[in-house]
N, C-alpha and C positions, 0 to 999 in steps of 0.2 A: 682828630675830628670826632664828632659825636657818633657813637655806635661802633667804632673800630679803632684799632691801632695799626698804623702802617710803618713798616720798616723797609730799608733798602739802601742801595748804593748808587752813586752816579759818578761818572768820570768823563774827562775830555782830554783827548790825545792831540797835542799840537806839536809833537816832536818832528824832527826832520825826516823821520821814517815814513811819515804820511804826507801825501800831497795836499790834503784838505783836513781841517780839524775833524776829528771823529768823536762823536758823543755816544756813550753807553749808559743805559739806565736799567736798573733792576729794582722792583718794588714787590712787597709781599704783605699780605694781611691774613691772619688766621681766620677771622670771621668779621662779617659786617652785619650789624643789627639794623635792618631796614627802617623800622619806625623812627629810630634815633637819627639815622643818617639822613632820612628824607625830611626830618623836622626843620632843616635849613631852608626848605622851600616855602614860599608864601602860601601855597595851597597844596600841601602834601597829599598824594593819593592814598586811598584806604587800602594799603598793602601791609600785611604783617608777615614776618618771616626773617630769614637770614640767608646770606651767601657765605660759603665756606671755602677755605683753601684757595684764596685769590693770589695769582702771581702775574706779574707784568714784566716783560723784558723788551728792550728796544735798542736799536742802533741806527745812527744816521751820520752822514758826512756832509760838510758844507760850511761856508763862511757866512752865509746869510740865512735868514729864516726860510726863504723860499727853497734854497738848496737842501736844507735839513728836512723839510717836508717832502721834497721830491725823492730823496734817497732813504727815507725812513723805512725800516723793516722791523716788525715786532709782532708780539702776540700777547693777548690778555686771556688768561684761562682761570678756571675755577674747578674745584672738584665737584661742586654741586650747589644747588640752592633749593630751598623749600619755601614756598610762598603760600599765603592765605589771602585770597581776594574777597572782600566783603561785598555782599549784594547791595544794590542801591536801595536801602531802606532808611527811614527816618531815624530809627534806633539801631545804630551800627553794632552795639554790644549784643543785641538779641538776634541780629540778622544772621542767616546761614553763610558759611564760608565755602569757597571753592578751593580745594587743595591742588597746588601745582608743584610738580617736581621738575627741576632742571638739572640734568646730569652732564658733566664735562663740557660746559660751554667753552667755545674758542673763538675769539675775534682776532683775525690775522690780517696783516698787511705786508705786502712785499713791494719793493721799489718798482714803480711803473706798473703795478698790478692793481686790480680793483680790491676793495675791502671785502672780506668774506667772514660771515658768522655761521658757525655750525654748532649744533647742540642736540640733545635728546630731551624730549618733553614727555612728562607723565601727568595726565589730567584724567581724573576719575577712572583709573585703571586702563586708560588708553595710552599706548606708547607710540610716539612719533619721532622721527628724525627730521630735523629742520636744517636747511641749507639756504642761506640768503647771501646774494652777491650784489654789491652796489657799484659805485664808481670809484675813481681814484681818490686818495686821501687829500691831494691838493685841491681837487674840486670841492671836497667837503669843507675844508678849513678856510679856503679863500673865498668861497661863495661865488667864484668867477663862473663856474659851469656846474650848477647844481645837478645832482644825479637825475637824469630824465626817467630812468626806470631802475627798479630793484628786482633782480631775478629771484624767483621763489621756487624752491624745491622741497617738498615735504613727502615723506614716505613712512609707512608703518602699518599698524593694524587698528581698525575701528570696529568694535563689536566682533572681534575675532576674524575679520576679513581684511585682506591686504588692500591698501589704498595708496594712491599717489596723487599729489597735487603739484602742478607745475604751471609756470607762466611768469607774469611780472606785474608789478604795481608801480605807481609813481606819478609825478616826480617825488623826490624825497621831501621837498618843501611842503607839498600838499599833504603827505603822510603826517608830517610833524604838526601841521596846522589842522589836521583832521577835516579837510574840505577840498573839493575839486580834485579828487583822487581818481586817476585812471586805473582800471583793472582789466586784466586779460588772463584769466585763470581757467585751467581745466582740471577735472577730477576723474580719476580712473579707478574703478573697481573691476574685479574679474568679470562681472556681468553688467556693468553700467558705466557709461561715459557721460560726463556733464561738463558744461562750460558756461562762463559768464564773462561778458565783455561790455565795457561802457565807462560811464563817469558817475562817481558818487560825489554829489555836491557837498554833503555834510554827513559825517559818520555818526552823529548823535541822533539825527532824525530822518535823514535820507531825502528830505523834501527837495524836489527838483531833479533827483537822480534819474538817469535813463540808462538801462542796461539791456543787452540781448542775452537771453538764456537758452540753453539747449540741453536735451538729455536723450540718450538713445541706448539701446541694449537688446540682448537676445530674449529677455524674459521680463514681461511686465510686472510679475510679482516682485522682482528685485527692486523696482522703483517703489512699489507699494510698501514693501517691508521697511524701506528707509524713510518713507513719508508717514509711517504709522497707519497705513491702510491695508486692507486685505483685498488684493487684486488678483485676477486669474493669471496663471502662468502660461508658458508655451506660446507666447505671442511676442514677436519682435515689435519694437516701438521706436518712434522717433518724434520728439516733441520740441518745437521751437516757438519762441515768442519774444516780443519786446515788452519790457516793464517800464512804466513811467510812474514815478512816485510823486505825489503832491501832498498838500496839507490834508490829512485824513482821507486820502483817496489813493487808489492803485488802479491803473489802467493796464490791462493785458492786451497788447495790440498785435495785430497780424499773427494771431495764433495759427499754427499749422501742426497737426498731429496725425500720425499714422500708427495704428495699433492693429497688428494682424491684418485682416482684410478690410478694416475700417479706416476712415479718415475723417478729419474735422478741421474746419477753418473758421475764423471769425474774430470777434473782439468781445472782451468782458470788462465791464467797468464796476469797480467796487468803491463804495463810499462808507467810511467808518464814522461812528458816532454812537449816540445813545441807542439808535436802531439802525444797524447796517443796511445798506441797499446794494442790490446786485442787479445789473442789467447785462444781458448777453444776447448777441446776435450771431448765430452759428449756422454753417451749411456743411453738407457732406455729400460726397458722391455715393459712398456706401457706408452703412452703419449696421454692424452686426452685434446685437445685444445678447446673443446666445451664451457667450462665455461668462457673462456677468450674472446670469440667472440660474446656472447649474454648475455643479462640480464636474470634474472630468469623468466620474462614474455615473453621471446622469442624475444624481441626487440634487436636491435644492442647494443653492449656494449657501455657504456659511453665513450666518447672520440673518438668514431668512426667518421672518416671523411666523409663528404658528397662528392658527386662526384665533386662539384665545389670548394671545399676547397683547398687551396694551400697545396701541399704535404710537410710534415715536413721533408725535406731532407737536411736541412742545416748541420745537424750533420755529414753527410757523408764526408764532407770536413774537419771535425775537428779531425778525428781519422782514424787509419788503423787497420785492424784486419783479423782474420781467424777463421772460425767455422767449426768443423766436428762433426755432430750429427747423431747418428744411433739409430733407435728405432725398436724393434721387432714388435711392433704394434702401429700404429698412428691412432687416431680417431678424426673426426671432425663432430659433429652432428650425423646424421643417418648413416654416412659412415665411413669406416675404411680401412686401408691397412696394410699389413704385410711387414716386411723387408724394412722399409723406411729409406732413407739416405738424409741428407741435407749437402751440402758443400757450404760455402760462403767465398769469398775473397773480402776485401775492401782495395783498394790501391789508394791513391791520388785521391779520389773522384770517382773511378771506382768500381762499385759493380758487381760481377759475382756470381750468385747463381744457383746451380743446385740441383735437387732432383730426386730421383729414388724410386720406390716402386714395390712390387710384383715381386721380382726377375727380375727387369729391364723391366717389362711389361709396366710400366708407367715411363716417364721421362719428366722433365720440366726444361728448362733453361731460366733464366732471367738475362739480362745484362742492367745495368743502368749507364749512363755516362753523365757528364755535357757537354752541348753544348751551348756556350755563357752563357746566363742567364736562360737557360731552361734545361730540362732533356730529354735525348733520351732513350726510352725503347725498347729493343728487347726481344721478348717473343716467345719461340718455344716449341712445345710439340709433341710427337708421341708415340703411343703405342697401344697395343691390350689387351683387358681384358674381363672378364666376369662380368656383373653387380653383380652377386652373391658374387664376391670377395669383393665388396665395401659395401654390406649391413651389418651393424653392428649387427642387431638382428639375432641371430643364427636360430630362428624359421622360419624366412622368407627367409633364404638363398636358401634353396632347391627349393623354389617357384619362385626364381628370376633369373633363368638362362637366360642370354641374352648376346650374344657376341657383343662387341663394339670395333670399331677401330676409333681412334681420331688422326687427323693431324692439327697442328696449327702453323702458322707463322704470327707474328705481329710486326710492328715497328711504334712507335709514338713519337711525340715531344711535350712537354708542361710542365706546372707546376702543373697540377691537373689531376685527373683521367679523368675528362670530356675532358680536352684539349688533353691528350694523346690518348684517344679513338677517339676524333673528328678529329685528324690528322693521324689516323692509316692507314697503308697499309699492305696488306698481304693476307692470305687465311686461311679458316677453313673448315674442312670436318669431319662430323660425320656419320659413317656408322654402322648400327645396323643389326644383323642377326636375325634369327628366335628364338623366345623364349617368355617369359612372362615379360611384362613391368610392373615393380613395380612402383606405383605412387610416391614413395619416390624419384625416379630418376628425377622427375620434378624439383628438387632442383639443379640438375647438369646443366652445361652450355647447353643451347638450349633444355634441357629436358622439359621445360614447353610448348614449341611449340608442341612437339610430344604428350605429355599428353593431351593437348587441342584438337589436331586433332583427336586423338583416341576417345575422348569423343564425338566428333561431328559425326564420321562415324560409331560408334558402337551403336547398339540398347541399350536402357536403361537396358535391362535384362542382357547385357553382360558387363556393366560398374561396376567397383569395384576397390579394391586395386590392382588387377592384371588384365591385359588385354593381350590377345594373339596377337602377332605381328610376321609377317613373315619376314619383313625387313623394313628399313627406311633409307633414305639418306638425309642429310642436308648439302649442300655445298654452300659456299659464297666466292666470291672474294671481297677483301676489298680495297677501294681507297678513300683517304681523309675522312675516318670515315664512309663511306657508304658501307655496306656489301650487294652485289648484287648476286643473285643466277643465274649466267650466264649459268650454266649447268642444272639448275632445282632442284626441291625438290621432293622426292618420299616417298611413304608409301604403304605398302601392308598388308592386313589382309586376313583372310580366305574368306571373302565375297567381298572385294573391292580392286581395284587398284586406287591409288591416285597419280596424278602428279600436280606440281605447280611451282610457281616462286614468286619473290618479292624481298624485300630489308629490311635491318635493318639499322637504324640510331644509330650508336654506341655512339654518343655524347649524345643523348637524350633517348636512349633505345627504341625509337618508332619502331614498326614493321608494315609492310604492305605486307601481303602475300595473294596469291590467289591460289586456288586449284580446280581441276576437278576430279570427281570420275567416275569410271566405274564398274558396277557389274561384278563379275567373274562367269558368266554362260551364256548359250545361244549357239550360233553357231560360235563364233569367230568373229562376225561382230563388226565393230566399233560402240560403244554404245553411241556416242555423240548425245545428243538430245533425247535419248531413256531411260527413267527412270534414268537419271543421275542427279547429283547435282553439283552446283557451291558453293564453300565454301571460305569465306575470313576471315582472322585473322588480327585484328588491336589491338591497345593498346600498351603495353610495354612488354619487355621480362619478367618482373616479374609478370605482370598482363595482359596476353593476353585475348582478347575478340573475340569470334567466332560467326559467323552468316551463315545461309544457304540461298542461293538465288536460288530458283527453276527455275528462268527464265534464263537470260543471264549474263555472267560475265562482270561486268562493270569496265573499266579502267578509264573512264573519272572521273574527280574530284579527282584523286589520287594526293598525294603529289609529288612535282617535283622530289625530290630525289629518289622516288620509281618508277618513270615512266619506266625507262629502264628495271628494273627487271620484272615489270608486263608485258611489251610488249613481253618479251620472251615467256611468256605463250601462247599468241596467235600465234606468228610467228613461233615457232619451236616445242613446246611441245605437244599441244593438239592433233595435228594430229598423234602423236605417241601413244596415250592412247587407248588401247584396253582391252578387257576382259581377254586376254590370255598372252599378253606380260608382262614381269617382269618390273615394273616401276623403280625399284632400279637399275637393269642392264642398263636400258635406260639412266639413269642419269650418272652412273659411267663410261659408255663407251663414253660419249660425251667428246670431247676435247675442 
């Protein structure tokens, strides 16, 4: 036959020494050249390579074909095979090939036993042992009872990690026709277990297929590593969903996922085409984003952009979508909120995102749209809350009562965080009422300024994780990335009134603030120059530095962008600072 030469012997024993005729067959071939051998087929597959050292031996007894099939025992073996499978390209000669090595394949049948195939497979340096068990030979040859299932056992190493795959597929007729194939397979890594069950309607496009998938393990990073993602470790996970495949669509149904202390449920619909579409409706009892925002040592998560890095927003123009997410409790680091909702719409490069929390006490709206070759950001927020609502540690909530009102409007244009903030215009106001300032609040926007100022004005004996505060107001008008306190800054404790002014450079995060203090006692006289202090804060928003000047408040030498804000302190505010006036009211009433 084309591609090989087969030699062998055959004999039939019909002597009186045997009760039934006995047939013995032995065949051998040194090599089979696959392209030539497969050329007999009307549509030969694109397989190049050869099979070496082929041997076949069989023995059967019987007077009829049925008896011979029922009693047949034999084995087909080879020393090995080397195959090259061409990728599905128009030009097969230039297409890349996948090299496959098959070592010591063995196809064995015993009388009354199922047919069994065992071999070792080498694909792209990955070694696997394969063990497939079907049904009886008579069922296969007579087609009376086609094999309902084929038992699958695969073990070996993938990427230097032990792996096992077990389960079954079938029936055999569906496998040969490549449609309506039932599968029930499980995969086991040392730190990951996965499974898939269901029906594949067609193996070439999967349209109409429905399967249930699941994955679980001790460490989420194990799942991320095999999916090509960088996910945080040290979190147990269990993910289950149903997949329904249609023409250019995939529905992820009844998704249930638990990762660490978080859970997620819902449905996701994907539509494929020139511009993919995603629609997701998700709910959670608890959602903790902390592990995804920082490494275990507290540093920013890998892949976190620096302020000057270009924003990875090219994907916004490549798909459309909608997201509706609701969480009973959302946590980020030391802070958390109840009744959180997130709604997002992405349409033709326009992103509209809105969030609410704490029964609408907090609400944030973000709009991102392309302008020429840049992005325009509109950010707004308003709400009133109590700091205790945000503190995640239940033991500290009762000690952290502090009413806060926040107003924010911001618009910027650019391709990076630095550029967006450097071009920003808008306004921000933070007003805090009487209560205890938890130092964890220093991580909130502008919180570090208040914490630093409290440390400066309070005696060491009163410093600690909580400091009493009667009020504080930080307000800034923003123009071209410079936030200037046109109406002033204020803080009040039981002992001091504090008024100040200055500016923030949003592009660089530099701060330049000046304050004047007045002791709250005496006869109501203006205490300027009498046991008062001048305080200035420099540095950055993340790392402010403070110093006390017992002499005069110096404006000279200040940075040009901060000059206007500092001059307001002299021209308009210091004359209003007394021991009895409320500095917070002084700032809030200024227009």
